[in-house]
PyMOL Python script that loads the backbone (N, CA, C, O; Angstrom):
from pymol import cmd

cmd.read_pdbstr("""\
ATOM      1  N   UNK A   1      -7.437  15.748   3.828  1.00  0.00           N
ATOM      2  CA  UNK A   1      -7.033  14.384   3.580  1.00  0.00           C
ATOM      3  C   UNK A   1      -8.053  13.704   2.682  1.00  0.00           C
ATOM      4  O   UNK A   1      -9.194  13.493   3.091  1.00  0.00           O
ATOM      5  N   UNK A   2      -7.669  13.371   1.501  1.00  0.00           N
ATOM      6  CA  UNK A   2      -8.599  12.723   0.600  1.00  0.00           C
ATOM      7  C   UNK A   2      -8.451  11.201   0.679  1.00  0.00           C
ATOM      8  O   UNK A   2      -7.367  10.673   0.928  1.00  0.00           O
ATOM      9  N   UNK A   3      -9.539  10.538   0.465  1.00  0.00           N
ATOM     10  CA  UNK A   3      -9.538   9.080   0.503  1.00  0.00           C
ATOM     11  C   UNK A   3      -9.079   8.522  -0.831  1.00  0.00           C
ATOM     12  O   UNK A   3      -9.319   9.099  -1.892  1.00  0.00           O
ATOM     13  N   UNK A   4      -8.424   7.401  -0.744  1.00  0.00           N
ATOM     14  CA  UNK A   4      -7.993   6.669  -1.933  1.00  0.00           C
ATOM     15  C   UNK A   4      -8.620   5.287  -1.896  1.00  0.00           C
ATOM     16  O   UNK A   4      -9.056   4.817  -0.845  1.00  0.00           O
ATOM     17  N   UNK A   5      -8.658   4.650  -3.041  1.00  0.00           N
ATOM     18  CA  UNK A   5      -9.203   3.299  -3.147  1.00  0.00           C
ATOM     19  C   UNK A   5      -8.208   2.449  -3.933  1.00  0.00           C
ATOM     20  O   UNK A   5      -7.762   2.836  -5.013  1.00  0.00           O
ATOM     21  N   UNK A   6      -7.872   1.304  -3.384  1.00  0.00           N
ATOM     22  CA  UNK A   6      -6.930   0.395  -4.033  1.00  0.00           C
ATOM     23  C   UNK A   6      -7.577  -0.975  -4.134  1.00  0.00           C
ATOM     24  O   UNK A   6      -8.223  -1.445  -3.197  1.00  0.00           O
ATOM     25  N   UNK A   7      -7.392  -1.612  -5.294  1.00  0.00           N
ATOM     26  CA  UNK A   7      -7.926  -2.948  -5.527  1.00  0.00           C
ATOM     27  C   UNK A   7      -6.789  -3.902  -5.862  1.00  0.00           C
ATOM     28  O   UNK A   7      -5.861  -3.554  -6.593  1.00  0.00           O
ATOM     29  N   UNK A   8      -6.875  -5.114  -5.315  1.00  0.00           N
ATOM     30  CA  UNK A   8      -5.897  -6.161  -5.638  1.00  0.00           C
ATOM     31  C   UNK A   8      -6.496  -7.521  -5.288  1.00  0.00           C
ATOM     32  O   UNK A   8      -7.110  -7.687  -4.234  1.00  0.00           O
ATOM     33  N   UNK A   9      -6.318  -8.456  -6.153  1.00  0.00           N
ATOM     34  CA  UNK A   9      -6.736  -9.859  -6.004  1.00  0.00           C
ATOM     35  C   UNK A   9      -8.135 -10.026  -5.398  1.00  0.00           C
ATOM     36  O   UNK A   9      -8.336 -10.844  -4.500  1.00  0.00           O
ATOM     37  N   UNK A  10      -9.083  -9.254  -5.892  1.00  0.00           N
ATOM     38  CA  UNK A  10     -10.470  -9.383  -5.452  1.00  0.00           C
ATOM     39  C   UNK A  10     -10.810  -8.641  -4.172  1.00  0.00           C
ATOM     40  O   UNK A  10     -11.922  -8.770  -3.659  1.00  0.00           O
ATOM     41  N   UNK A  11      -9.871  -7.869  -3.650  1.00  0.00           N
ATOM     42  CA  UNK A  11     -10.096  -7.094  -2.433  1.00  0.00           C
ATOM     43  C   UNK A  11      -9.995  -5.610  -2.731  1.00  0.00           C
ATOM     44  O   UNK A  11      -9.256  -5.187  -3.620  1.00  0.00           O
ATOM     45  N   UNK A  12     -10.750  -4.827  -1.973  1.00  0.00           N
ATOM     46  CA  UNK A  12     -10.763  -3.370  -2.119  1.00  0.00           C
ATOM     47  C   UNK A  12     -10.485  -2.763  -0.750  1.00  0.00           C
ATOM     48  O   UNK A  12     -11.036  -3.199   0.261  1.00  0.00           O
ATOM     49  N   UNK A  13      -9.619  -1.746  -0.732  1.00  0.00           N
ATOM     50  CA  UNK A  13      -9.356  -1.026   0.508  1.00  0.00           C
ATOM     51  C   UNK A  13      -9.530   0.463   0.256  1.00  0.00           C
ATOM     52  O   UNK A  13      -9.068   0.994  -0.754  1.00  0.00           O
ATOM     53  N   UNK A  14     -10.204   1.131   1.192  1.00  0.00           N
ATOM     54  CA  UNK A  14     -10.258   2.596   1.200  1.00  0.00           C
ATOM     55  C   UNK A  14      -9.278   3.054   2.267  1.00  0.00           C
ATOM     56  O   UNK A  14      -9.258   2.523   3.378  1.00  0.00           O
ATOM     57  N   UNK A  15      -8.471   4.038   1.923  1.00  0.00           N
ATOM     58  CA  UNK A  15      -7.450   4.507   2.850  1.00  0.00           C
ATOM     59  C   UNK A  15      -7.175   5.976   2.638  1.00  0.00           C
ATOM     60  O   UNK A  15      -7.607   6.560   1.644  1.00  0.00           O
ATOM     61  N   UNK A  16      -6.446   6.585   3.584  1.00  0.00           N
ATOM     62  CA  UNK A  16      -6.077   7.990   3.459  1.00  0.00           C
ATOM     63  C   UNK A  16      -4.708   8.200   4.075  1.00  0.00           C
ATOM     64  O   UNK A  16      -4.250   7.427   4.917  1.00  0.00           O
ATOM     65  N   UNK A  17      -4.075   9.263   3.630  1.00  0.00           N
ATOM     66  CA  UNK A  17      -2.793   9.658   4.219  1.00  0.00           C
ATOM     67  C   UNK A  17      -3.053  10.563   5.408  1.00  0.00           C
ATOM     68  O   UNK A  17      -3.883  11.470   5.355  1.00  0.00           O
ATOM     69  N   UNK A  18      -2.327  10.298   6.477  1.00  0.00           N
ATOM     70  CA  UNK A  18      -2.419  11.101   7.684  1.00  0.00           C
ATOM     71  C   UNK A  18      -0.994  11.422   8.119  1.00  0.00           C
ATOM     72  O   UNK A  18      -0.383  10.673   8.881  1.00  0.00           O
ATOM     73  N   UNK A  19      -0.467  12.551   7.624  1.00  0.00           N
ATOM     74  CA  UNK A  19       0.913  12.957   7.939  1.00  0.00           C
ATOM     75  C   UNK A  19       1.914  11.847   7.606  1.00  0.00           C
ATOM     76  O   UNK A  19       2.666  11.420   8.482  1.00  0.00           O
ATOM     77  N   UNK A  20       1.936  11.391   6.404  1.00  0.00           N
ATOM     78  CA  UNK A  20       2.836  10.344   5.901  1.00  0.00           C
ATOM     79  C   UNK A  20       2.543   8.961   6.465  1.00  0.00           C
ATOM     80  O   UNK A  20       3.363   8.052   6.335  1.00  0.00           O
ATOM     81  N   UNK A  21       1.390   8.795   7.086  1.00  0.00           N
ATOM     82  CA  UNK A  21       0.969   7.505   7.601  1.00  0.00           C
ATOM     83  C   UNK A  21      -0.272   7.066   6.824  1.00  0.00           C
ATOM     84  O   UNK A  21      -1.208   7.846   6.652  1.00  0.00           O
ATOM     85  N   UNK A  22      -0.277   5.829   6.361  1.00  0.00           N
ATOM     86  CA  UNK A  22      -1.434   5.292   5.647  1.00  0.00           C
ATOM     87  C   UNK A  22      -2.415   4.738   6.672  1.00  0.00           C
ATOM     88  O   UNK A  22      -2.078   3.821   7.421  1.00  0.00           O
ATOM     89  N   UNK A  23      -3.617   5.283   6.711  1.00  0.00           N
ATOM     90  CA  UNK A  23      -4.679   4.825   7.605  1.00  0.00           C
ATOM     91  C   UNK A  23      -5.708   4.054   6.790  1.00  0.00           C
ATOM     92  O   UNK A  23      -6.231   4.565   5.800  1.00  0.00           O
ATOM     93  N   UNK A  24      -5.998   2.831   7.204  1.00  0.00           N
ATOM     94  CA  UNK A  24      -6.948   1.978   6.493  1.00  0.00           C
ATOM     95  C   UNK A  24      -8.346   2.209   7.059  1.00  0.00           C
ATOM     96  O   UNK A  24      -8.582   2.034   8.255  1.00  0.00           O
ATOM     97  N   UNK A  25      -9.259   2.600   6.190  1.00  0.00           N
ATOM     98  CA  UNK A  25     -10.619   2.921   6.606  1.00  0.00           C
ATOM     99  C   UNK A  25     -11.598   1.773   6.398  1.00  0.00           C
ATOM    100  O   UNK A  25     -12.519   1.582   7.192  1.00  0.00           O
ATOM    101  N   UNK A  26     -11.392   1.003   5.317  1.00  0.00           N
ATOM    102  CA  UNK A  26     -12.335  -0.061   4.989  1.00  0.00           C
ATOM    103  C   UNK A  26     -11.630  -1.103   4.134  1.00  0.00           C
ATOM    104  O   UNK A  26     -10.817  -0.767   3.273  1.00  0.00           O
ATOM    105  N   UNK A  27     -11.948  -2.371   4.379  1.00  0.00           N
ATOM    106  CA  UNK A  27     -11.449  -3.476   3.555  1.00  0.00           C
ATOM    107  C   UNK A  27     -12.627  -4.396   3.290  1.00  0.00           C
ATOM    108  O   UNK A  27     -13.335  -4.811   4.208  1.00  0.00           O
ATOM    109  N   UNK A  28     -12.822  -4.706   2.019  1.00  0.00           N
ATOM    110  CA  UNK A  28     -13.900  -5.636   1.675  1.00  0.00           C
ATOM    111  C   UNK A  28     -13.527  -6.464   0.461  1.00  0.00           C
ATOM    112  O   UNK A  28     -12.688  -6.076  -0.352  1.00  0.00           O
ATOM    113  N   UNK A  29     -14.165  -7.601   0.363  1.00  0.00           N
ATOM    114  CA  UNK A  29     -14.006  -8.468  -0.790  1.00  0.00           C
ATOM    115  C   UNK A  29     -14.983  -7.995  -1.857  1.00  0.00           C
ATOM    116  O   UNK A  29     -16.121  -7.639  -1.551  1.00  0.00           O
ATOM    117  N   UNK A  30     -14.536  -7.993  -3.108  1.00  0.00           N
ATOM    118  CA  UNK A  30     -15.406  -7.554  -4.209  1.00  0.00           C
ATOM    119  C   UNK A  30     -16.719  -8.321  -4.274  1.00  0.00           C
ATOM    120  O   UNK A  30     -17.744  -7.769  -4.673  1.00  0.00           O
ATOM    121  N   UNK A  31     -16.691  -9.581  -3.887  1.00  0.00           N
ATOM    122  CA  UNK A  31     -17.873 -10.420  -4.046  1.00  0.00           C
ATOM    123  C   UNK A  31     -18.789 -10.426  -2.825  1.00  0.00           C
ATOM    124  O   UNK A  31     -19.808 -11.116  -2.833  1.00  0.00           O
ATOM    125  N   UNK A  32     -18.453  -9.677  -1.777  1.00  0.00           N
ATOM    126  CA  UNK A  32     -19.260  -9.676  -0.567  1.00  0.00           C
ATOM    127  C   UNK A  32     -19.765  -8.272  -0.243  1.00  0.00           C
ATOM    128  O   UNK A  32     -19.111  -7.278  -0.557  1.00  0.00           O
ATOM    129  N   UNK A  33     -20.908  -8.206   0.373  1.00  0.00           N
ATOM    130  CA  UNK A  33     -21.512  -6.928   0.734  1.00  0.00           C
ATOM    131  C   UNK A  33     -20.888  -6.376   2.016  1.00  0.00           C
ATOM    132  O   UNK A  33     -20.528  -5.201   2.080  1.00  0.00           O
ATOM    133  N   UNK A  34     -20.764  -7.223   3.027  1.00  0.00           N
ATOM    134  CA  UNK A  34     -20.245  -6.784   4.315  1.00  0.00           C
ATOM    135  C   UNK A  34     -18.722  -6.680   4.275  1.00  0.00           C
ATOM    136  O   UNK A  34     -18.056  -7.555   3.722  1.00  0.00           O
ATOM    137  N   UNK A  35     -18.170  -5.625   4.854  1.00  0.00           N
ATOM    138  CA  UNK A  35     -16.713  -5.467   4.853  1.00  0.00           C
ATOM    139  C   UNK A  35     -16.037  -6.419   5.830  1.00  0.00           C
ATOM    140  O   UNK A  35     -16.632  -6.838   6.823  1.00  0.00           O
ATOM    141  N   UNK A  36     -14.802  -6.751   5.539  1.00  0.00           N
ATOM    142  CA  UNK A  36     -13.971  -7.510   6.456  1.00  0.00           C
ATOM    143  C   UNK A  36     -13.574  -6.617   7.626  1.00  0.00           C
ATOM    144  O   UNK A  36     -13.489  -7.062   8.771  1.00  0.00           O
ATOM    145  N   UNK A  37     -13.333  -5.347   7.310  1.00  0.00           N
ATOM    146  CA  UNK A  37     -12.922  -4.376   8.317  1.00  0.00           C
ATOM    147  C   UNK A  37     -13.476  -3.009   7.951  1.00  0.00           C
ATOM    148  O   UNK A  37     -13.518  -2.635   6.779  1.00  0.00           O
ATOM    149  N   UNK A  38     -13.900  -2.265   8.972  1.00  0.00           N
ATOM    150  CA  UNK A  38     -14.345  -0.892   8.780  1.00  0.00           C
ATOM    151  C   UNK A  38     -14.002  -0.107  10.036  1.00  0.00           C
ATOM    152  O   UNK A  38     -14.354  -0.515  11.143  1.00  0.00           O
ATOM    153  N   UNK A  39     -13.321   1.008   9.868  1.00  0.00           N
ATOM    154  CA  UNK A  39     -12.938   1.847  10.999  1.00  0.00           C
ATOM    155  C   UNK A  39     -14.132   2.674  11.444  1.00  0.00           C
ATOM    156  O   UNK A  39     -14.733   3.391  10.644  1.00  0.00           O
ATOM    157  N   UNK A  40     -14.469   2.575  12.703  1.00  0.00           N
ATOM    158  CA  UNK A  40     -15.594   3.341  13.247  1.00  0.00           C
ATOM    159  C   UNK A  40     -15.255   4.830  13.320  1.00  0.00           C
ATOM    160  O   UNK A  40     -16.116   5.680  13.093  1.00  0.00           O
ATOM    161  N   UNK A  41     -14.006   5.136  13.636  1.00  0.00           N
ATOM    162  CA  UNK A  41     -13.542   6.515  13.748  1.00  0.00           C
ATOM    163  C   UNK A  41     -12.335   6.679  12.828  1.00  0.00           C
ATOM    164  O   UNK A  41     -11.262   6.157  13.133  1.00  0.00           O
ATOM    165  N   UNK A  42     -12.482   7.388  11.712  1.00  0.00           N
ATOM    166  CA  UNK A  42     -11.374   7.509  10.756  1.00  0.00           C
ATOM    167  C   UNK A  42     -10.071   8.008  11.371  1.00  0.00           C
ATOM    168  O   UNK A  42      -8.996   7.562  10.969  1.00  0.00           O
ATOM    169  N   UNK A  43     -10.141   8.913  12.325  1.00  0.00           N
ATOM    170  CA  UNK A  43      -8.920   9.442  12.939  1.00  0.00           C
ATOM    171  C   UNK A  43      -8.177   8.375  13.738  1.00  0.00           C
ATOM    172  O   UNK A  43      -6.975   8.503  13.968  1.00  0.00           O
ATOM    173  N   UNK A  44      -8.874   7.328  14.161  1.00  0.00           N
ATOM    174  CA  UNK A  44      -8.253   6.257  14.937  1.00  0.00           C
ATOM    175  C   UNK A  44      -8.063   4.984  14.113  1.00  0.00           C
ATOM    176  O   UNK A  44      -7.792   3.921  14.671  1.00  0.00           O
ATOM    177  N   UNK A  45      -8.202   5.083  12.808  1.00  0.00           N
ATOM    178  CA  UNK A  45      -8.062   3.918  11.937  1.00  0.00           C
ATOM    179  C   UNK A  45      -6.645   3.355  12.033  1.00  0.00           C
ATOM    180  O   UNK A  45      -5.688   4.114  12.190  1.00  0.00           O
ATOM    181  N   UNK A  46      -6.503   2.034  11.940  1.00  0.00           N
ATOM    182  CA  UNK A  46      -5.175   1.426  12.024  1.00  0.00           C
ATOM    183  C   UNK A  46      -4.313   1.796  10.821  1.00  0.00           C
ATOM    184  O   UNK A  46      -4.820   2.098   9.741  1.00  0.00           O
ATOM    185  N   UNK A  47      -3.008   1.764  11.035  1.00  0.00           N
ATOM    186  CA  UNK A  47      -2.116   2.058   9.919  1.00  0.00           C
ATOM    187  C   UNK A  47      -1.848   0.795   9.107  1.00  0.00           C
ATOM    188  O   UNK A  47      -2.287  -0.297   9.465  1.00  0.00           O
ATOM    189  N   UNK A  48      -1.133   0.964   8.028  1.00  0.00           N
ATOM    190  CA  UNK A  48      -0.878  -0.137   7.098  1.00  0.00           C
ATOM    191  C   UNK A  48      -0.133  -1.278   7.778  1.00  0.00           C
ATOM    192  O   UNK A  48      -0.451  -2.443   7.539  1.00  0.00           O
ATOM    193  N   UNK A  49       0.840  -0.976   8.610  1.00  0.00           N
ATOM    194  CA  UNK A  49       1.602  -2.026   9.297  1.00  0.00           C
ATOM    195  C   UNK A  49       0.709  -2.856  10.224  1.00  0.00           C
ATOM    196  O   UNK A  49       0.833  -4.080  10.284  1.00  0.00           O
ATOM    197  N   UNK A  50      -0.178  -2.189  10.935  1.00  0.00           N
ATOM    198  CA  UNK A  50      -1.102  -2.906  11.825  1.00  0.00           C
ATOM    199  C   UNK A  50      -2.010  -3.838  11.028  1.00  0.00           C
ATOM    200  O   UNK A  50      -2.248  -4.974  11.439  1.00  0.00           O
ATOM    201  N   UNK A  51      -2.514  -3.368   9.899  1.00  0.00           N
ATOM    202  CA  UNK A  51      -3.396  -4.193   9.080  1.00  0.00           C
ATOM    203  C   UNK A  51      -2.644  -5.364   8.465  1.00  0.00           C
ATOM    204  O   UNK A  51      -3.189  -6.461   8.338  1.00  0.00           O
ATOM    205  N   UNK A  52      -1.395  -5.130   8.086  1.00  0.00           N
ATOM    206  CA  UNK A  52      -0.574  -6.212   7.533  1.00  0.00           C
ATOM    207  C   UNK A  52      -0.383  -7.311   8.579  1.00  0.00           C
ATOM    208  O   UNK A  52      -0.404  -8.496   8.246  1.00  0.00           O
ATOM    209  N   UNK A  53      -0.199  -6.925   9.832  1.00  0.00           N
ATOM    210  CA  UNK A  53      -0.054  -7.903  10.911  1.00  0.00           C
ATOM    211  C   UNK A  53      -1.363  -8.622  11.194  1.00  0.00           C
ATOM    212  O   UNK A  53      -1.381  -9.829  11.436  1.00  0.00           O
ATOM    213  N   UNK A  54      -2.448  -7.879  11.161  1.00  0.00           N
ATOM    214  CA  UNK A  54      -3.761  -8.440  11.490  1.00  0.00           C
ATOM    215  C   UNK A  54      -4.298  -9.348  10.381  1.00  0.00           C
ATOM    216  O   UNK A  54      -4.955 -10.351  10.659  1.00  0.00           O
ATOM    217  N   UNK A  55      -4.018  -8.996   9.136  1.00  0.00           N
ATOM    218  CA  UNK A  55      -4.528  -9.755   7.986  1.00  0.00           C
ATOM    219  C   UNK A  55      -3.389 -10.070   7.019  1.00  0.00           C
ATOM    220  O   UNK A  55      -3.342  -9.507   5.925  1.00  0.00           O
ATOM    221  N   UNK A  56      -2.474 -10.958   7.401  1.00  0.00           N
ATOM    222  CA  UNK A  56      -1.301 -11.237   6.556  1.00  0.00           C
ATOM    223  C   UNK A  56      -1.641 -11.882   5.206  1.00  0.00           C
ATOM    224  O   UNK A  56      -0.864 -11.771   4.258  1.00  0.00           O
ATOM    225  N   UNK A  57      -2.775 -12.543   5.114  1.00  0.00           N
ATOM    226  CA  UNK A  57      -3.145 -13.183   3.838  1.00  0.00           C
ATOM    227  C   UNK A  57      -3.495 -12.163   2.759  1.00  0.00           C
ATOM    228  O   UNK A  57      -3.606 -12.520   1.586  1.00  0.00           O
ATOM    229  N   UNK A  58      -3.669 -10.905   3.139  1.00  0.00           N
ATOM    230  CA  UNK A  58      -3.982  -9.853   2.165  1.00  0.00           C
ATOM    231  C   UNK A  58      -2.723  -9.075   1.770  1.00  0.00           C
ATOM    232  O   UNK A  58      -2.798  -7.894   1.431  1.00  0.00           O
ATOM    233  N   UNK A  59      -1.584  -9.736   1.814  1.00  0.00           N
ATOM    234  CA  UNK A  59      -0.310  -9.055   1.543  1.00  0.00           C
ATOM    235  C   UNK A  59      -0.270  -8.395   0.164  1.00  0.00           C
ATOM    236  O   UNK A  59       0.356  -7.347   0.005  1.00  0.00           O
ATOM    237  N   UNK A  60      -0.920  -8.983  -0.826  1.00  0.00           N
ATOM    238  CA  UNK A  60      -0.922  -8.361  -2.157  1.00  0.00           C
ATOM    239  C   UNK A  60      -1.678  -7.023  -2.140  1.00  0.00           C
ATOM    240  O   UNK A  60      -1.289  -6.082  -2.833  1.00  0.00           O
ATOM    241  N   UNK A  61      -2.729  -6.941  -1.368  1.00  0.00           N
ATOM    242  CA  UNK A  61      -3.467  -5.681  -1.229  1.00  0.00           C
ATOM    243  C   UNK A  61      -2.602  -4.657  -0.511  1.00  0.00           C
ATOM    244  O   UNK A  61      -2.515  -3.507  -0.941  1.00  0.00           O
ATOM    245  N   UNK A  62      -1.963  -5.066   0.578  1.00  0.00           N
ATOM    246  CA  UNK A  62      -1.098  -4.138   1.328  1.00  0.00           C
ATOM    247  C   UNK A  62       0.084  -3.675   0.478  1.00  0.00           C
ATOM    248  O   UNK A  62       0.484  -2.513   0.550  1.00  0.00           O
ATOM    249  N   UNK A  63       0.638  -4.576  -0.321  1.00  0.00           N
ATOM    250  CA  UNK A  63       1.735  -4.193  -1.214  1.00  0.00           C
ATOM    251  C   UNK A  63       1.274  -3.180  -2.260  1.00  0.00           C
ATOM    252  O   UNK A  63       2.008  -2.252  -2.600  1.00  0.00           O
ATOM    253  N   UNK A  64       0.055  -3.363  -2.767  1.00  0.00           N
ATOM    254  CA  UNK A  64      -0.487  -2.425  -3.762  1.00  0.00           C
ATOM    255  C   UNK A  64      -0.687  -1.039  -3.146  1.00  0.00           C
ATOM    256  O   UNK A  64      -0.396  -0.027  -3.784  1.00  0.00           O
ATOM    257  N   UNK A  65      -1.179  -0.996  -1.914  1.00  0.00           N
ATOM    258  CA  UNK A  65      -1.349   0.289  -1.229  1.00  0.00           C
ATOM    259  C   UNK A  65       0.004   0.945  -1.012  1.00  0.00           C
ATOM    260  O   UNK A  65       0.164   2.141  -1.255  1.00  0.00           O
ATOM    261  N   UNK A  66       0.972   0.172  -0.559  1.00  0.00           N
ATOM    262  CA  UNK A  66       2.315   0.710  -0.337  1.00  0.00           C
ATOM    263  C   UNK A  66       2.895   1.277  -1.634  1.00  0.00           C
ATOM    264  O   UNK A  66       3.521   2.336  -1.628  1.00  0.00           O
ATOM    265  N   UNK A  67       2.686   0.572  -2.737  1.00  0.00           N
ATOM    266  CA  UNK A  67       3.159   1.054  -4.029  1.00  0.00           C
ATOM    267  C   UNK A  67       2.518   2.371  -4.422  1.00  0.00           C
ATOM    268  O   UNK A  67       3.204   3.265  -4.917  1.00  0.00           O
ATOM    269  N   UNK A  68       1.219   2.508  -4.213  1.00  0.00           N
ATOM    270  CA  UNK A  68       0.534   3.762  -4.523  1.00  0.00           C
ATOM    271  C   UNK A  68       1.010   4.887  -3.614  1.00  0.00           C
ATOM    272  O   UNK A  68       1.163   6.028  -4.050  1.00  0.00           O
ATOM    273  N   UNK A  69       1.241   4.557  -2.355  1.00  0.00           N
ATOM    274  CA  UNK A  69       1.747   5.559  -1.410  1.00  0.00           C
ATOM    275  C   UNK A  69       3.095   6.097  -1.876  1.00  0.00           C
ATOM    276  O   UNK A  69       3.280   7.311  -1.957  1.00  0.00           O
ATOM    277  N   UNK A  70       4.043   5.201  -2.186  1.00  0.00           N
ATOM    278  CA  UNK A  70       5.375   5.659  -2.592  1.00  0.00           C
ATOM    279  C   UNK A  70       5.349   6.392  -3.922  1.00  0.00           C
ATOM    280  O   UNK A  70       6.114   7.335  -4.120  1.00  0.00           O
ATOM    281  N   UNK A  71       4.484   5.977  -4.834  1.00  0.00           N
ATOM    282  CA  UNK A  71       4.364   6.692  -6.108  1.00  0.00           C
ATOM    283  C   UNK A  71       3.891   8.115  -5.863  1.00  0.00           C
ATOM    284  O   UNK A  71       4.361   9.046  -6.518  1.00  0.00           O
ATOM    285  N   UNK A  72       2.975   8.292  -4.936  1.00  0.00           N
ATOM    286  CA  UNK A  72       2.475   9.625  -4.614  1.00  0.00           C
ATOM    287  C   UNK A  72       3.548  10.466  -3.930  1.00  0.00           C
ATOM    288  O   UNK A  72       3.697  11.650  -4.232  1.00  0.00           O
ATOM    289  N   UNK A  73       4.290   9.863  -3.018  1.00  0.00           N
ATOM    290  CA  UNK A  73       5.364  10.594  -2.313  1.00  0.00           C
ATOM    291  C   UNK A  73       6.422  11.057  -3.308  1.00  0.00           C
ATOM    292  O   UNK A  73       6.852  12.210  -3.266  1.00  0.00           O
ATOM    293  N   UNK A  74       6.844  10.164  -4.203  1.00  0.00           N
ATOM    294  CA  UNK A  74       7.855  10.545  -5.188  1.00  0.00           C
ATOM    295  C   UNK A  74       7.365  11.617  -6.136  1.00  0.00           C
ATOM    296  O   UNK A  74       8.128  12.511  -6.501  1.00  0.00           O
ATOM    297  N   UNK A  75       6.107  11.547  -6.542  1.00  0.00           N
ATOM    298  CA  UNK A  75       5.535  12.559  -7.425  1.00  0.00           C
ATOM    299  C   UNK A  75       5.491  13.919  -6.715  1.00  0.00           C
ATOM    300  O   UNK A  75       5.799  14.950  -7.313  1.00  0.00           O
ATOM    301  N   UNK A  76       5.113  13.909  -5.462  1.00  0.00           N
ATOM    302  CA  UNK A  76       5.069  15.170  -4.697  1.00  0.00           C
ATOM    303  C   UNK A  76       6.458  15.772  -4.547  1.00  0.00           C
ATOM    304  O   UNK A  76       6.615  16.990  -4.628  1.00  0.00           O
ATOM    305  N   UNK A  77       7.466  14.936  -4.330  1.00  0.00           N
ATOM    306  CA  UNK A  77       8.836  15.424  -4.198  1.00  0.00           C
ATOM    307  C   UNK A  77       9.340  16.004  -5.508  1.00  0.00           C
ATOM    308  O   UNK A  77       9.998  17.044  -5.512  1.00  0.00           O
ATOM    309  N   UNK A  78       9.042  15.346  -6.615  1.00  0.00           N
ATOM    310  CA  UNK A  78       9.468  15.840  -7.928  1.00  0.00           C
ATOM    311  C   UNK A  78       8.824  17.179  -8.240  1.00  0.00           C
ATOM    312  O   UNK A  78       9.466  18.055  -8.819  1.00  0.00           O
ATOM    313  N   UNK A  79       7.579  17.345  -7.869  1.00  0.00           N
ATOM    314  CA  UNK A  79       6.855  18.581  -8.153  1.00  0.00           C
ATOM    315  C   UNK A  79       7.317  19.742  -7.282  1.00  0.00           C
ATOM    316  O   UNK A  79       7.099  20.903  -7.628  1.00  0.00           O
ATOM    317  N   UNK A  80       7.956  19.436  -6.147  1.00  0.00           N
ATOM    318  CA  UNK A  80       8.393  20.511  -5.259  1.00  0.00           C
ATOM    319  C   UNK A  80       9.785  21.036  -5.603  1.00  0.00           C
ATOM    320  O   UNK A  80      10.228  22.038  -5.042  1.00  0.00           O
ATOM    321  N   UNK A  81      10.460  20.378  -6.502  1.00  0.00           N
ATOM    322  CA  UNK A  81      11.827  20.819  -6.871  1.00  0.00           C
ATOM    323  C   UNK A  81      11.808  21.905  -7.927  1.00  0.00           C
ATOM    324  O   UNK A  81      12.864  22.381  -8.343  1.00  0.00           O
TER     325      UNK A  81
END
""", "prot")
cmd.dss("prot")
cmd.show_as("cartoon", "prot")
cmd.util.cbc("prot")
cmd.orient("prot")
């Protein structure tokens, strides 16, 4: 499982795919040193839906992650045909 990094509206999220589930590992603001969120145990990191509920004001970041996820899924499907 490789980590991905997505940026949107001054926020950065590190995330990974876990069996078609997006797990959020870290969320931070570009202008701050300390993260808003950091998963202590990557295997138990919250999924995208949980983070969207917990931090609804970051919807543009969550939408960007969702877009990257679906682009990757579609690319993988095209390559398997």
